[in-house]
C-alpha positions in Angstrom: 144.3 -105.8 -71.0 143.8 -103.6 -67.8 145.0 -104.7 -64.3 141.1 -105.5 -63.3 140.5 -108.0 -66.2 144.1 -109.3 -65.8 143.8 -109.9 -62.1 140.2 -111.3 -62.5 141.4 -113.7 -65.1 144.3 -114.7 -62.8 142.0 -114.9 -59.7 139.4 -117.0 -61.5 141.8 -119.5 -62.7 143.1 -120.0 -59.4 139.5 -120.1 -58.0 138.2 -122.8 -60.6 141.6 -124.7 -59.6 140.2 -124.6 -56.2 136.8 -125.4 -57.0 137.9 -128.7 -59.1 139.9 -129.5 -56.0 137.2 -128.7 -53.6 134.9 -130.5 -55.9 136.9 -133.9 -55.2 137.0 -133.0 -51.6 133.6 -131.8 -50.7 131.3 -133.3 -53.2 133.1 -137.1 -53.9 135.0 -137.4 -50.4 133.8 -135.7 -47.5 130.2 -137.3 -47.7 131.6 -140.6 -48.0 134.3 -140.5 -45.1 132.5 -138.2 -42.5 129.0 -138.2 -41.1 126.4 -135.5 -41.9 127.1 -134.3 -38.3 130.8 -134.0 -38.9 130.5 -132.2 -42.1 127.8 -130.1 -40.0 130.1 -129.0 -37.2 132.8 -128.0 -39.9 130.3 -125.9 -41.7 129.1 -124.5 -38.2 132.3 -123.7 -36.8 133.4 -122.0 -39.7 130.1 -120.0 -40.0 130.4 -118.7 -36.2 133.9 -117.6 -36.4 133.4 -116.0 -40.0 130.7 -113.6 -38.3 133.1 -113.0 -35.1 136.2 -112.6 -37.6 134.4 -110.1 -39.5 133.1 -108.0 -36.3 137.0 -108.1 -35.1 138.0 -106.1 -37.9 136.0 -103.1 -36.5 135.0 -102.3 -39.8 138.6 -101.3 -40.8 138.3 -103.3 -44.2 136.1 -100.5 -45.2 138.5 -98.0 -44.1 141.1 -99.4 -46.1 139.1 -99.8 -49.3 137.9 -96.2 -49.0 140.6 -94.2 -47.8 144.1 -95.9 -48.4 144.2 -94.0 -51.6 144.8 -90.9 -49.2 147.6 -92.6 -47.3 149.5 -94.2 -50.2 153.0 -93.1 -50.3 155.6 -96.0 -51.0 158.6 -93.6 -49.8 156.9 -92.6 -46.7 155.7 -96.2 -45.9 152.1 -95.6 -46.6 152.2 -92.8 -43.6 151.7 -95.7 -41.2 148.8 -97.1 -42.3 150.1 -101.0 -41.8 150.4 -100.0 -38.1 146.5 -98.9 -37.9 145.8 -102.2 -39.5 147.5 -104.6 -37.0 146.4 -102.2 -34.0 142.4 -102.6 -35.1 143.1 -106.3 -35.2 144.3 -106.7 -31.7 141.4 -104.2 -30.4 139.0 -105.9 -32.4 140.0 -109.6 -31.4 139.9 -108.4 -27.7 136.2 -107.5 -28.1 135.4 -110.5 -29.9 136.9 -112.7 -27.2 135.4 -110.9 -24.6 131.6 -111.4 -26.3 132.4 -114.9 -27.4 133.5 -115.9 -23.5 130.0 -114.0 -22.4 127.9 -115.8 -25.2 129.8 -119.6 -24.4 127.1 -120.4 -21.9 124.2 -119.4 -24.1 126.0 -121.4 -27.1 126.4 -124.5 -25.1 123.0 -124.5 -23.4 121.7 -124.3 -27.2 123.6 -126.9 -28.8 124.0 -129.4 -26.0 121.3 -131.9 -27.0 120.8 -131.3 -30.6 124.7 -130.6 -31.5 127.0 -132.0 -28.7 129.8 -132.4 -31.2 129.9 -128.3 -31.3 129.9 -127.9 -27.9 133.0 -130.5 -27.4 135.0 -128.5 -30.1 133.7 -124.6 -29.3 137.0 -123.8 -28.3 138.4 -124.1 -31.5 136.4 -121.0 -32.6 139.1 -118.5 -30.8 142.2 -119.5 -33.4 139.7 -119.5 -35.9 138.4 -116.2 -35.0 141.7 -114.4 -34.6 143.6 -115.7 -37.9 140.5 -115.2 -40.0 140.1 -111.8 -38.6 144.0 -111.1 -39.5 143.3 -112.8 -43.1 140.8 -110.4 -43.7 142.7 -107.4 -42.6 145.9 -108.4 -44.4 144.2 -109.6 -47.4 142.3 -106.3 -47.8 145.2 -104.4 -47.2 147.2 -106.5 -49.6 144.3 -105.7 -52.3 144.6 -102.2 -52.4 148.5 -102.4 -53.1 147.4 -104.2 -56.4 147.7 -107.8 -55.4 144.3 -109.3 -55.3 145.8 -112.7 -56.5 147.5 -114.0 -53.3 144.5 -113.9 -50.9 142.6 -115.7 -53.2 145.3 -118.5 -54.0 145.4 -119.0 -50.2 141.9 -118.9 -49.6 140.7 -120.8 -52.7 143.0 -122.9 -53.7 145.7 -124.0 -51.1 143.2 -124.3 -48.1 141.2 -126.6 -50.4 144.3 -128.4 -51.8 145.4 -129.0 -47.8 141.8 -130.0 -46.9 142.2 -132.9 -49.8 145.4 -134.0 -48.5 144.0 -134.0 -45.0 140.9 -135.9 -46.0 143.4 -138.6 -48.0 145.4 -139.0 -44.7 142.0 -139.9 -43.1 141.0 -142.2 -45.6 144.4 -144.3 -45.1 143.4 -144.3 -41.4 146.6 -142.2 -40.8 144.6 -139.7 -38.9 141.5 -139.8 -36.9 138.6 -137.1 -36.9 139.6 -134.9 -34.2 143.2 -134.9 -35.7 141.8 -134.2 -39.1 139.7 -131.3 -37.3 142.9 -129.6 -35.7 144.5 -130.1 -39.5 141.4 -128.4 -41.0 141.7 -125.3 -38.5 145.2 -124.8 -38.9 144.5 -125.1 -43.1 142.0 -121.9 -42.3 144.4 -120.2 -40.1 147.6 -120.6 -42.3 146.9 -117.8 -45.0 147.0 -114.9 -42.3 150.3 -116.2 -41.1 151.2 -116.2 -44.9 150.2 -112.9 -46.0 152.0 -111.5 -42.6 155.2 -112.8 -43.9 154.8 -112.1 -47.5 154.1 -108.4 -46.3 157.0 -108.0 -44.3 159.4 -109.7 -47.0 157.9 -107.2 -49.5 158.7 -104.4 -46.9 155.2 -103.5 -46.9 154.2 -104.0 -43.2 155.9 -101.0 -41.7 155.0 -101.3 -38.2 156.2 -97.6 -37.3 153.3 -95.4 -36.1 152.5 -91.9 -38.0 149.7 -90.7 -36.4 150.6 -87.1 -36.8 149.3 -87.8 -40.5 145.8 -88.5 -39.3 144.4 -85.0 -38.6 141.5 -84.9 -36.1 138.7 -84.4 -39.0 140.3 -87.2 -40.8 140.4 -89.3 -37.8 136.9 -88.8 -37.4 136.0 -89.8 -40.9 137.9 -92.8 -40.3 136.0 -93.9 -37.1 132.8 -93.4 -38.8 133.5 -95.3 -41.9 134.4 -98.0 -39.3 131.3 -98.1 -38.0 129.6 -98.1 -41.1 132.1 -100.8 -42.3 131.3 -103.3 -39.2 127.4 -103.3 -40.3 128.1 -104.0 -43.9 131.1 -106.4 -43.3 128.5 -108.2 -41.2 125.9 -108.3 -43.7 127.9 -109.7 -46.3 129.0 -112.7 -44.1 125.6 -113.1 -42.7 124.2 -113.9 -46.0 126.8 -116.7 -46.5 126.5 -117.9 -42.6 123.4 -117.1 -40.8 121.3 -119.9 -42.9 123.8 -122.8 -41.7 123.9 -121.2 -38.1 119.8 -121.1 -38.3 119.7 -124.5 -39.7 121.7 -125.7 -36.8 119.2 -124.0 -34.6 116.3 -125.6 -35.7 117.4 -129.3 -36.8 120.8 -129.8 -35.7 124.2 -130.7 -37.1 123.4 -133.5 -39.4 120.7 -131.1 -41.6 123.1 -128.7 -41.5 125.8 -130.9 -43.2 123.6 -131.8 -45.9 122.7 -128.1 -46.5 126.4 -127.3 -46.5 127.1 -129.8 -49.2 124.5 -128.8 -51.2 124.8 -125.4 -51.2 128.5 -125.7 -51.8 127.5 -126.3 -55.4 125.5 -123.0 -55.7 128.8 -121.1 -54.5 130.7 -122.1 -57.4 128.9 -119.4 -59.5 130.3 -116.4 -57.2 133.8 -117.4 -57.8 134.7 -115.0 -60.8 132.8 -112.2 -58.6 135.0 -112.5 -55.8 138.3 -112.2 -57.8 136.6 -109.4 -59.5 135.5 -107.7 -56.2 139.0 -107.7 -54.7 140.6 -105.8 -57.1 137.8 -103.7 -58.3 137.5 -101.9 -55.2 140.8 -100.5 -55.2 140.5 -99.3 -58.5 137.2 -98.0 -58.2 138.5 -95.8 -54.8 141.0 -94.3 -57.1 138.2 -93.5 -60.1 135.7 -91.8 -57.3 139.1 -89.9 -55.9 139.7 -88.4 -59.3 135.5 -88.4 -60.1 136.1 -90.2 -63.2 132.5 -91.3 -63.4 133.1 -92.7 -67.3 135.5 -95.1 -66.2 133.2 -96.2 -63.4 130.6 -96.8 -65.5 132.5 -98.8 -68.1 133.4 -101.0 -64.9 130.1 -101.2 -64.4 128.8 -102.3 -67.6 131.8 -104.8 -68.3 131.6 -106.5 -64.7 127.8 -106.8 -65.1 127.9 -108.8 -68.4 130.9 -110.6 -68.2 129.7 -111.6 -64.6 126.5 -112.6 -65.9 128.1 -114.7 -68.8 130.1 -116.6 -66.5 127.4 -117.3 -64.2 124.5 -118.5 -66.8 127.1 -121.3 -68.0 127.8 -122.3 -64.9 124.0 -122.3 -63.5 123.1 -124.2 -66.9 125.8 -127.1 -66.1 124.4 -127.7 -62.9 120.7 -127.5 -63.5 121.3 -130.1 -66.6 123.4 -132.4 -64.3 121.1 -132.2 -60.9 120.6 -136.1 -61.5 124.2 -136.5 -61.7 125.1 -134.5 -58.9 123.0 -136.6 -56.7 124.2 -139.7 -58.2 127.5 -139.2 -57.2 126.4 -137.8 -53.2 125.2 -140.4 -50.5 121.6 -141.1 -50.6 121.3 -139.2 -47.1 121.9 -136.2 -49.5 118.8 -136.8 -51.9 116.2 -133.9 -51.8 118.9 -131.0 -52.0 118.0 -130.4 -55.4 116.2 -127.3 -55.0 118.7 -126.1 -52.3 121.2 -125.7 -55.4 118.6 -124.3 -57.7 117.3 -121.4 -55.4 120.6 -120.6 -53.9 122.3 -120.3 -57.5 119.5 -118.6 -58.8 119.9 -116.0 -56.2 123.7 -115.8 -56.8 123.2 -115.3 -60.3 121.0 -112.5 -59.9 123.9 -111.4 -57.4 127.0 -111.5 -60.2 124.4 -109.8 -62.8 124.8 -106.8 -60.9 128.7 -106.6 -61.1 130.5 -104.3 -59.0 127.6 -102.4 -57.9 127.9 -103.0 -54.2 131.9 -101.9 -54.7 130.5 -98.8 -56.4 128.3 -97.9 -53.4 130.9 -98.7 -51.0 133.7 -96.6 -52.2 131.6 -93.7 -53.0 130.6 -90.7 -50.8 127.5 -92.4 -50.1 129.0 -95.5 -48.5 126.8 -94.7 -45.8 123.8 -95.5 -47.6 125.7 -98.7 -48.5 125.4 -99.6 -44.7 122.0 -98.6 -44.5 121.0 -101.3 -47.4 123.0 -104.1 -46.0 121.5 -103.3 -42.7 118.0 -104.3 -44.5 120.0 -107.4 -45.9 120.7 -108.4 -42.2 117.1 -108.2 -41.2 116.0 -109.8 -44.3 118.0 -112.7 -44.1 117.0 -113.5 -40.5 113.1 -112.9 -40.9 113.0 -114.9 -44.2 115.0 -117.9 -42.8 112.6 -117.5 -39.7 109.6 -118.0 -41.9 111.0 -120.5 -44.5 112.9 -122.8 -42.5 110.1 -124.2 -40.2 108.0 -124.8 -43.3 110.2 -126.3 -45.7 113.2 -127.2 -43.9 116.7 -126.8 -45.8 114.8 -125.7 -49.1 113.3 -123.1 -46.7 116.7 -121.4 -45.7 117.6 -121.8 -49.7 114.6 -120.0 -50.5 115.3 -117.3 -47.8 118.8 -116.9 -49.3 117.7 -116.4 -52.6 114.7 -113.9 -51.9 117.2 -111.6 -49.7 119.8 -111.8 -52.3 117.3 -110.5 -54.8 115.5 -107.8 -53.0 119.2 -106.7 -51.8 120.5 -106.5 -55.5 117.3 -104.8 -56.6 117.5 -102.3 -54.3 121.0 -101.5 -55.0 120.6 -101.5 -58.9 117.7 -99.2 -58.5 119.6 -96.6 -56.0 122.5 -96.5 -58.5 120.1 -95.4 -61.2 118.1 -92.8 -59.4 121.0 -91.3 -57.3 124.2 -91.7 -59.8 122.6 -92.3 -63.1 124.7 -95.8 -63.3 122.9 -98.6 -64.6 124.5 -101.9 -65.7 121.9 -103.9 -67.9 122.2 -103.3 -71.9 120.7 -105.2 -74.9 123.6 -107.5 -74.8 122.1 -108.9 -71.3 119.0 -109.7 -73.2 120.8 -111.5 -76.0 123.0 -113.3 -73.2 119.8 -114.7 -71.4 118.5 -115.7 -75.1 121.6 -118.1 -75.6 121.5 -119.2 -71.9 117.9 -120.5 -72.7 118.7 -122.2 -75.7 121.8 -124.0 -73.9 119.8 -124.8 -71.2 117.0 -126.5 -73.2 119.2 -128.6 -75.2 121.1 -129.9 -71.9 117.6 -130.7 -70.6 116.4 -132.4 -73.5 119.3 -135.0 -73.6 118.1 -138.3 -72.6 119.8 -139.5 -69.2 122.1 -142.1 -69.8 123.0 -145.3 -67.7 126.8 -144.3 -66.9 126.7 -140.8 -65.0 130.1 -140.1 -66.2 129.4 -140.3 -69.7 125.9 -138.6 -69.5 128.2 -135.7 -67.8 130.7 -135.3 -70.1 128.1 -135.4 -73.2 125.5 -132.9 -71.7 128.6 -130.5 -70.6 130.1 -130.6 -74.0 126.7 -130.0 -75.6 125.9 -127.2 -73.5 129.4 -125.3 -73.7 129.5 -125.8 -77.3 126.2 -124.1 -78.0 126.9 -121.7 -75.1 129.9 -120.3 -76.9 128.9 -120.5 -80.0 125.6 -118.5 -79.1 128.0 -115.9 -77.3 130.4 -115.5 -80.6 127.2 -115.4 -82.9 125.5 -112.6 -80.8 128.4 -110.4 -79.8 127.3 -110.2 -76.4 130.6 -109.3 -75.0 133.9 -108.2 -76.8 136.0 -109.4 -74.0 134.6 -113.2 -73.8 134.2 -113.1 -77.8 138.0 -112.6 -77.7 138.6 -115.1 -75.2 136.5 -117.8 -77.1 138.3 -116.8 -80.5 141.7 -117.0 -78.5 140.7 -120.7 -77.1 139.7 -121.9 -80.6 142.9 -120.6 -81.9 144.7 -122.7 -79.5 142.6 -126.1 -80.2 143.3 -125.6 -84.1 147.2 -125.3 -83.4 146.9 -128.3 -81.3 145.2 -130.2 -83.9 147.8 -128.9 -86.5 150.5 -130.3 -84.6 
């Protein structure tokens, strides 16, 4: 089992543990304990701080992914690369803080009537920006050291578990909402602190500069990559943040909270892709350094078929259980079904492209990747401006899906024409056929009076049919082997 598959599986396991924990916190508890205004506040703070934090990295995550292979030398402390990471972080935060202070009056003016809670807690953005920025930089640095697991555990599992515990304390009335929000901010900030301590403990965070290693042409290339990295990084965050910010701008925090809870379910499809993306970037960068196109093409195909397989199963489970999802949620969240469907379809198309973004970003044509994600920013803003006034939160979801699909198609076509790389094979068609059968079977099951019974029977039927179809059609060797292994474990358990 290769390092990509191994760390993707491990990362996905922790991510799905986080999903289970997050499901209890986000779907079952938050809507019942917190008002939609309070949930909207949390999500808008997270969205705004994500944009500022991404800018604060000054595109150095792109530099790390693409150029660390040239610095890599454990005996020489990676030629002072950690010093550059920390220096960039402080410089970027200084710029972001200045931008925040300049724009703060504008934020207050726009939100004083529709979103007064945001104005009340606006200063929480400063620690959120600082620590989220350093998490991005340190997690990316740790990733190129071939550890993509720690960051995933911290962001996908530890944070959500902490949030669940905070909600439990809020339910028991041990804390009030302002205290809960402080705890929530601390939980977001903690991963950066942990990563810094861990890297110091592993002696990977050497802060002695070795600037002589960086020749003038090398320095110029790093600066150019950083500039392009700012645009590409902001674009990736924009896709998951701008919709919430714009919904708040049009309708206020309450509808933003409803939209955020509904869209949460759709983000589950992206979880395996996040784990894969983290580790694959380092491997792809090394493959490009060695000009190993065969390895790149193999990673491209396998990432596409396996990510689409996982995404299809998750989409089917959600689509067939929309009535159960909205039975669990409070009545005010009714009407968010199409938010889940639209965003899920966009995410499904995105994961079907596998590591296409990473391939382009780590290649010598990384500037093209930046131009493409620049198009994504424009698409995201324009489609939201068009669809939100017409369709409300459904319009924001439709805008997200439209932008994602167009952007993904552009990238696939470019990789095919310029690099002769294409992820789709006949196995993808077999997978879609299996998915259609499983979805149809799940939809045809009559609805039952008790949602828990309905959920269990519907999900079990879908999973059994889907996995059987995967084995029969031999869609993916890796997935087939995992299904056989899981069935073997079940058989052993039954015989004991």
